[in-house]
Every structure is written in C-alpha cells, then in structure tokens.
C-alpha positions in Angstrom: 58.9 100.3 83.9 59.9 97.6 81.5 63.5 97.9 82.7 62.4 97.1 86.3 60.3 94.1 85.2 63.1 92.7 83.2 65.5 93.1 86.2 63.0 91.4 88.4 62.6 88.4 86.0 66.4 88.0 85.7 66.8 88.1 89.5 64.0 85.6 90.1 65.4 83.3 87.4 68.8 83.4 89.1 67.3 82.7 92.5 65.2 79.7 91.2 68.0 78.1 89.3 70.2 78.1 92.4 67.7 76.5 94.7 68.7 72.9 94.0 72.3 73.7 95.2 71.0 75.0 98.5 68.6 72.0 98.8 71.6 69.6 99.0 72.7 68.8 102.6 76.0 70.6 103.1 76.3 69.6 106.8 76.0 66.3 108.6 77.8 64.2 111.3 81.5 64.1 110.7 81.6 60.4 110.2 78.9 60.6 107.6 80.7 63.3 105.6 84.0 61.4 105.7 82.3 58.2 104.6 80.5 60.0 101.7 83.7 61.7 100.5 85.6 58.4 100.7 82.9 56.4 98.9 82.3 58.9 96.1 85.7 60.4 95.6 88.2 58.1 97.5 89.2 61.2 99.5 91.1 60.9 102.8 92.2 63.6 105.3 95.6 65.0 104.3 95.8 68.1 106.6 94.1 69.4 109.7 94.0 72.6 111.7 92.1 74.0 114.7 90.4 77.4 114.5 90.5 79.9 117.3 86.9 78.9 118.1 87.6 75.2 118.4 86.5 74.1 114.9 88.5 71.5 113.1 89.5 72.3 109.5 90.3 69.4 107.2 91.6 69.1 103.7 90.8 65.9 102.0 92.1 64.7 98.7 92.2 61.5 96.7 95.4 59.6 96.1 96.5 61.5 92.9 95.0 64.9 93.9 92.4 64.9 91.1 89.7 66.0 93.6 89.8 67.8 97.0 87.4 69.0 99.7 87.7 71.3 102.7 85.4 70.7 105.6 85.0 72.4 109.0 83.7 70.4 112.0 82.2 72.1 115.0 83.2 71.0 118.5 79.8 69.2 118.6 80.8 66.9 115.7 78.8 68.5 112.9 80.9 68.9 109.7 80.1 71.2 106.8 81.5 71.3 103.3 83.3 74.6 102.7 84.9 74.1 99.3 85.7 71.4 96.7 87.5 71.2 93.5 89.9 69.5 91.2 93.7 69.5 90.7 95.1 69.6 94.3 98.9 69.9 94.5 100.7 69.3 97.7 103.6 71.7 98.3 106.7 71.0 100.3 106.5 72.4 103.8 108.1 75.9 103.9 111.0 76.5 106.2 110.0 78.2 109.4 113.2 80.1 109.8 114.9 82.2 107.2 118.1 81.0 105.7 121.2 82.9 106.8 
C-alpha cells in the first residue's frame, strides 16, 4: 500500500511542477508570435515549408544561430511554437541529383 501512495505522490508532484509550462500561451496570431521572437531573441524566419494539410512550417534563428525556434501556422493564421533551442547550424543545400 505504501508503494502505491509513494507512486501517487511522485506522479502528482510531477504533474504540479509542469503546470506553469502549460499555462504559458504557446499559440497566438502569427504576427504576434513573430514579433515576440524578434523582440526577445532577435530571431527571423530562415526557412519555410508547407505541410500536406496547408500549414506553414517556419524555422527562425537569430543572426549567429545562438537560438532557434520552429513554429507551425494554420491556414487561419494561428501560429504555435513547436520546438526551440540553442546552437542552430545552417547546412549547405544537398545536391538533388547524385553525382555520376
């Protein structure tokens, strides 16, 4: 019985300590998200792609690649933060055709 109580307390503690992260707004109008990322991190869009459902994927980085963010924007203009981190490195574009 003590084992189950201990597991319940650990699970509850983990849940409670992650609540602030979920309380932060991860989605907003695209212009608002882009403005926030520019103001806070000096990030600008570096790459874009369109999903098969019409969403826009954007990779944003600052000038030296110290920070990066990936957002997805719905066709209705709502953007959500997908991932963020540090140490972005831009690779050269790979050749589309194999060398002979």
